[in-house]
C-alpha positions in Angstrom: 48.5 8.8 79.0 49.6 12.1 77.4 50.3 15.1 79.5 48.7 18.3 78.4 51.1 20.7 76.8 51.2 24.0 78.7 51.6 27.2 77.0 53.7 30.0 78.6 51.7 32.9 80.0 51.6 36.0 77.9 54.3 38.5 78.5 53.7 41.7 80.3 54.4 43.7 77.2 51.7 41.8 75.2 49.2 42.2 78.1 50.0 45.9 78.2 49.5 46.2 74.5 46.1 44.6 74.7 45.1 47.0 77.5 46.2 50.0 75.5 44.4 48.7 72.4 41.1 48.1 74.2 41.3 51.5 76.0 42.0 53.3 72.8 39.1 51.6 71.1 36.7 52.5 73.9 37.9 56.2 73.9 37.4 56.3 70.1 33.9 54.8 70.4 33.0 57.3 73.1 34.2 60.2 70.9 32.2 58.9 67.9 29.1 58.6 70.0 29.5 62.1 71.4 30.1 63.5 67.9 26.9 61.7 66.6 24.9 63.1 69.5 26.2 66.6 68.8 25.3 66.3 65.1 21.8 65.1 66.1 21.4 68.0 68.5 22.4 70.5 65.8 20.1 68.9 63.3 17.0 69.4 65.6 17.9 72.9 66.4 19.8 72.6 69.7 23.0 74.6 69.6 26.1 73.8 71.7 28.4 76.6 72.4 
């Protein structure tokens, strides 16, 4: 019977990198959504000051 090969757990640096990547992507997505809403509001005549 073969024993399953175990892979080492990901390093802390790699896990931190993924965390920063996902956080950055979510912040960018939120900024794009806010910008799109602002453009839409300006297009229908609502002004933001």
